N, C-alpha and C positions, 0 to 999 in steps of 0.2 A: 796826810800820807807822810811819810818818814822823812826828815833833813838831810841833809847829805853833812852835816857839819864832822862825822869822822869817818873813818876804815871799812868798819862792819858794820852790815846792816841785818837787822833780827827779822829773818823773812815771814816770820807767822807775825809779827805783826804788822808787816807788810802787808800779805793779805787777807787779815780779817778788817785794815780798814779801807780796802777797796769796796766802792757798792759794786753791788750786784750788777753788772755788765752783758753787753754783748757777748764778749768775751766764754761768759760763765754759760750761757747761753748755745751759743755755738758745742762746747765740750759736753754737755749735759746731751745733747738734740745728735752728737758722734756717739757718745758711752750708748743711748737708750737706741742708735740704729744696731749697735752690734750686737745689745741681747736682743732685739729685737732679729735678725737672722738668726743667730744663736737660737732662740727658742722658735722659728719655725722651721727648721735644721729637726731638731731634736722633736719634736712636735707630730713631726711628719706622720712615723710610724702609728700611732693609735689612731690617727684617722686612716692609715691605709690597713689597717690589719683586721678587720671587717674581711675588705676583699681578698687579705693574703689567707685568712680562716678558709674560708668560700673556696678560695681557688686549688689550693694545695692538701685541702681538708685534714690541717693539722688539730692535734688534741689539745688539753687544757694545759697542759704540762710543757709540751713545747715552746707554746703560745708563751708561758711566763720565763720561760729561756729566753727566746728570742727578745721579751722585752727587755727584759734586765741586762739584758748585754750591754747598752747603750750608757745604762746606770751605774754598772760596773765601770765605764771606760770612762764615762765624765768623776767617779769618785777617782780614779788613779788620775787622770790630768789635771782634777782639782789642788791635786799635792804638788805636780811636775810644776804645772804652769805657776801656781803662786812662787814657790820657792825660787821659780826662773824668771818671776817678774820684779821681786825683790834684788835680785842680781844683777839682772840684764835691762829691768827696766821695764815699765808698762807698754809703752808703745810698741819695742819687736814681738814683745808675748802677744798680747792682741791680733798683731797683724799678722802673723808669721797661721795662729789658733784659726785663724778668720780665712785665711786662704786654706789650711786643711780639711777644713769644715766642709767648705765649697767641693773641692774635689771629694772627698769623704762619703758625702752626701748625696753627689750624686753617680759616687759609685756605688752606695746600693742599690738605685733599682737597677743594676743588672745582677742583681744574686739570683742564681736559676732554683736554690735550694736551701732549705732553715737553718741548716750548718752554714751555711758563705751567709746568708741576712743575719745568723747572729753574728759572724767574725769581721761584718763590715760594720754593724752598728758599734761593736766593741772598739774596734779603731775610730771611727769618727766621732765616739761618746770622749774620747782621748782629748781630741780635737777642742770639743766646744767644750769641755771642764776646762780644760784650760784656760782658759780666757776672759771666767768669769770671775775672780780674785783680783787679777788685776784693773780689770775694768770698774769694779767695785774700787778699789783701792784709789785708781787714778780720777773717779769722779768725788770722794770723801776730802782728797789733799787740793781739789782746787776748790772746791766750794766755804764761805762763814762756816763757822763750828756751829751756827744757829741752823744752817743746813745741812750739816754733815748725812743726817741719818733720811733725811728727806730727799738728797740726789740721789740715793741709793735704789729708795722706793722709785723714784721719776725713771732712774736708768732701767729697772726690773719692769718698769712699765712695758718697755719695747720687749723684753721675753717673752711679757706675758699679751697685748698686741700680737706677737711673733705668731706664738703659738697659736693662738686665734686665727691669725689669719691664715693655718694649714686646714682650717675644717672648711672655709670657700674654695682654696684651691684643689682640695681633694674633689669635693663635690663637683665642680667644673672639668677637673684632671684625668680624672678614674672614669669617669665615662666614655673617656676620646682615646684615650693613654697607656687604661689599667693604672692600678696601684702605682708600678715603676714611675711613670708618668710625675706623681707624688712629689717625689725626689728628685727625679731631673730637674723639676720646674724650680723645687726651691734651693736645692744646689747653684741652680745657675742663676736665680739672683743674687745668691750671698759670696760668687764669683764677682762680679760687677758691683759688688759695694767694695768687697777687699780692695780693687782697685783705687777706689774713691779714698781709703784708710789710709796708703801709700802716701797721698798726699797732704794729706789736710787733718792728721791724727798725732797731735801734740806731746809730749811727754809732760809727766808731775813734775810740778818743779820743785816743791817740799821735797820728794823719793833723791833729786837731782840736790839739795843742799844736806837732804842727811846722810847721803854717801859719798861727800866730798867730791862732787866734781867741781871742773875748772872754770871758775868765776864766766870765763867769758864763755862757757855754757850756758851758764844758768841764768846771765843778765838779760840775751833776748826774751825767757821763757817770762822773765819779770816784766817784761817790756811790753808784753799782751794782754798782762793784766792793765795797765798807764800807759797810753804812750808818750807818755810825760817823765817817765821815766828814765832818769841821769846815768845809766851805768858807770860813765867815768868817773861819777863821786866814789867809788863803792872800788876797794880791794879784795873783800871776802864777805861771806854771807854765812848765818847761824840759825837755830830755832831753838827760839827761849825755851817752847810750850813743849818741849820732847827733852825726853834723858836721854841717852847716846848707850843705843845695842850694843852689846858686844860680838862680835866678829872674830876668826881667827884668819886674819889678810896674811900669817908666815906662808912666802911666795917659796922659803925654800925647803919646803919636807914635801912630799908624794901629794901632785895634785887630787887624790882620789883622798886619802888621809886627812887635806884640808879643807873640801867639800863635806865632808864625810863631820868635821869638826863643825863647821859654819850651820850646819842644819842642827845638830844637836841644840849648839847655843840660840841658832835663832826659835828653834824649840821653846826651851830652857826659858825665855822673854817672856811666851805667852800663858807661863806662871808666875810672873813677880807680882809682890802682894796680894793685893785681891783679885788681880789678874786670875789667881787661881781658880778661885770659886763663879768668877762672871763665866770664864771660858769655858766652864765645865757646864754653867747652868746655859749658857748658848749652845753648847754641842746638844743637848738634851731636846731641849724647846726646838730646833731644827729639826732634829732625829725625827720628836713626834711629827713636827710639822711634813717632813717628808716623806712619811709614812702616810699620811690624808692625801695632800696631796698629788704623788705618784701614784697612787691606788684610783683616785678619780683621773688623772691624765693617763696612765695607762688602761684601764678599763671601765670610763665612765662611760663611751658611745654604745659598751657593749653592755652595761649595768643597763642603759636607759632601754635600750631595744630589749631585752629582757625584760621589762615594766611594759611591753608594750608601744613606745616610742619608734616611729620611723627612725629609720636610719640614718639619713638627710637631716629629718629632724633633730635628731638627739647630737650630729654635729654641730649645726647651727648653734642648736642648746647650749654645746660646750663652749663653743668660741666667743660666745656671747658673754657667759659667765664668767670664763678668763678675763677678760676688757673690763668688764664690770668689777669684780675682784679686785681687779690691777688696781681701778682707780681708787675702790675704798680703800688698799691699803694706800695712799697717798692721802685721803682725807685720817686716817686713824694716826698718822704720821705730823699729821699736824700738829695734833694734842701730842703726839709722844715726846716734838721737840721740845714742846714749853713746859711739860707735867711729867716727864721720865718717863723710861718703858713699861712702866706698869701696865700702859694703858693699851700694850699691846692684845695683853690679854681678853680685852674687850670684843675683836670678833669671833676668838674661838669660843669665848665662851657664850657670847648669841648665837654661834652655828650650831652646836649641841642640843636645844631642845627642837631646832629646827631641820637637822641632820636625820633626829630618833623619831620624829615623824611620818618620814618615811619608810626607816627600820622598822619601825613597828608597825606598820599598814595601816598608821589613821589615815595615810592618803594614795587611794589605788592606783586610780589612773584620767587620763586626760586632762583640760585645763589645771587644773587642782594640783595635779602633782608634776606636769611641767615646770608651774610656777613654783611651789614649795623648793624641787630641784635646784632652779636657776635661784635659787633666794641663797638656798642652801651651800651653795656650789660660791656667791659671791663672797661669802663669810671665809667660809677654807680661804678661798684665794688671796682676801685684804689679812687677814693672818698671815697665810707663809710670807706673802709680801712685806710684811710689815719684822717680820720677824730677823728674815733675809737682811733685811735694810741694817743693823744692830750688829752683824757678824763683827765689822773690823771697828768699827769706830774706835772702841776703849785700846789698842794698839800704837805705836807710833810707827811715825815713817816708815822707819827701816824694814820692817817685817808685819806691815800691815793685810800687804797681796798673803804673806803667810800663814799670817789670824785667821784671815777670811778660807783661804785655803782649807785650813785644818777643819776648818768650821763646815766647809761644803764637804769634807772628805768622812767626817763624820756621821754628818746629815746622808750622806748618800749608803752607808750601811741602810737607811730606814727605807729609800728610794731601790736598792737593790733587793731587799728583803717583800716590799711591797707587792710585787708581780706572782711572787712566791705563794707571799701567805692568800695574796686573791684567787689562784687554783687549786691549794691547798685544801683549805678551808670552806672550796668551795661556791665559792662567793659568784664564780661563772654559770654556775647550774640554774638556770633559771628563775623566776620569779623573788622564791625565796631565800636565794643565796644573793640576790641580788642586793636586798633587803635586807640580810646580813653582814654585808660587805659595807653599808651604812651606818648600821649600828657600831660596827669596829670601827669607822671613821667616829665617833664621838667618844669613843674613848681614848683614840688619839690624842683629839683637840680637847682633852679635859687633862693631860698630858703637857702640851702646853699652856693653858692656864698656870698652871703647876709652876711649872719651871721659869717663864716668862716672871710672876710675881719672886719667885724667887733672887730672879738677878737682881729686881728691880730694888727690892730692899738692901739688897749686895751696894751694887751700883748707885745709890743714892749718892752718899758720904764721899764716891770715889772723887780725889782731887790727886794724882796722881802724872794731871799736867796741868799745871797751872796759867792761869789764865796770865796772857801778855798784857803787858802795861802800853803805855804809848810809848809809840819807836824810838828806840834813841840809838844816836850811834855811839859804836863801841872800837877802841882802837881795836886794827887789825893780827892778829898774833905771828 
């Protein structure tokens, strides 16, 4: 641990020296639960959609608009949430977004028309999208450097498990309360959890140091990592492994123009040096991965129904594949942390021939079809989880949420497009349409492989953040 010989502590080295302990576990669990309920709320619609189509008799085009509304809201929310998370902190944005998600998801269950459903799903998507990037940033900034990507994947395990939990909620609730009950139950569960966050969720210590918060506020956060920490020994804190981020802090100019300048300066930070290529390759890989995963999430149950699988069996199969795929992402990231991001391409690469077995009609029905669909969905999910894990790790703490938010924003173009592609290309039209949907998914997986390998080639020698040495005290400025 750092010694108390001087006045200013290198927090990056201090955090790196701390063994993985109870506080790390607590924070990971809280962040994973945030995304669990986020995923549950977000994925309630695909499981409610077959009941809604049956009750309201809506056509494929209306279905695509209803499905894309939440993706569009999530897309816009990711930008606002990530920016606010860098300006005001991870904690307040996560808590407010979780409360908003609870209230608005519950409200979706009161929709009476497709138009109301679209509007409510769009607004709830704003809250759902606003909390992901700050949650990723909080996890990354609290973990040892060797666990940053893995921490995001563990956090997103929560999202996948939450998304999968919507399947049994739908199967148990819809026969009793109708499709509306799916949203009421999911929203109520999120609301209860938001109360837990108010009392337990911490702020990011690295963010506090990077944004020059008072030492009296930073010291208690450092003590959470090691109760033996002595705040009286230090007058200031700094980060040796990050460059200083340029923002406009001029309080004399108009507030609107000051914030506009801050947005521009923070955006420019995402393209410094090799980040210009890394950022673009992350966006592209995440874009293709989002098309593949959200086409599955939006219409996976309908695809399986059209291929002859019973509705409730399709829901269970979709839920199971989401959970196992997320676990596969963690396993994949254990390789990525040690050997580089190129290993992320392994999951989508294996997934291509498996998905094509269904798409080209080599597997027609019965147990074999269910098994291949399950395995294919697992590799699609594992690849998506792994891609998400690297969206924020290359950026400084002061703009880390902003970087993750922009990656999510660009990816949501794919998420918004996926339902329209599915309906417009006829993927909802019987068994043949569903098979075409799986062929299209294979092309998206190929796009992920290409851009992840390009990212790996650029990131291999990236040294924007120097490795901190043994902590040494520095004179206070």
